[in-house]
C-alpha positions, -999 to +999 in steps of 0.1 A: -091-018-325-054-012-335-045-016-374-011-005-373+009+015-350+037+041-366+063+050-334+082+077-358+055+106-348+038+084-319+002+075-331-021+043-333-040+042-366-071+025-356-088-001-379-122-001-398-129+028-423-113+056-404-080+076-417-071+098-392-047+083-359-068+071-332-042+087-312-020+117-324+009+125-303+016+156-323-012+171-311-022+166-276-048+173-254-052+184-217-054+153-200-041+132-219-008+107-200+024+098-216+051+073-204+087+089-208+112+063-216+142+085-215+133+099-180+114+068-174+085+088-155+048+095-164+040+124-176+004+143-183+000+171-207-023+201-191-034+218-222-002+240-227+025+215-218+036+183-206+039+180-172+059+152-151+042+129-126+071+115-106+077+084-091+089+088-062+076+076-034+068+093+001+084+078+032+071+085+067+098+087+101+079+076+134+092+096+163+114+074+191+078+070+216+052+057+179+083+029+175+088+022+211+048+014+215+051-004+177+076-026+189+061-032+226+025-035+202+045-065+179+064-080+212+030-086+230+013-100+197+042-121+194+038-142+225+002-140+232+002-159+198+035-186+215+007-182+241-023-198+229+000-219+211+014-236+235-022-233+259-034-261+226-009-280+228-008-286+273-040-281+292-022-273+319-011-241+308-048-232+294-057-239+333-032-219+348-041-186+326-073-193+336-070-189+374-042-164+366-073-140+352-093-146+378-070-142+403-057-104+390-097-102+388-099-108+426-070-083+434-080-060+411-118-060+431-104-060+462-079-030+453-113-008+447-132-015+479 
């Protein structure tokens, strides 16, 4: 349990019979992590110096063809959802969809011959 925090030297003193600091930022060891409020970045100690872990976000850009395909897929999914909702409310639409699927299958089979 932490008994006290000494902000002036950056250490926390543990409760119990221990008299030495639990975390002593004046004697960092490799792998320690801290937050630098001035730069607003996390830093990690590599054994000899504090290295900044920049809080930037990676960005990915897509070329025109990929964006076009994704937009088409999004529109197709929205259209399919609208048709499904309409078919649930109007049985005639569901019947027409079934007939259309049969017609498409017959036409495709006819074209193979």
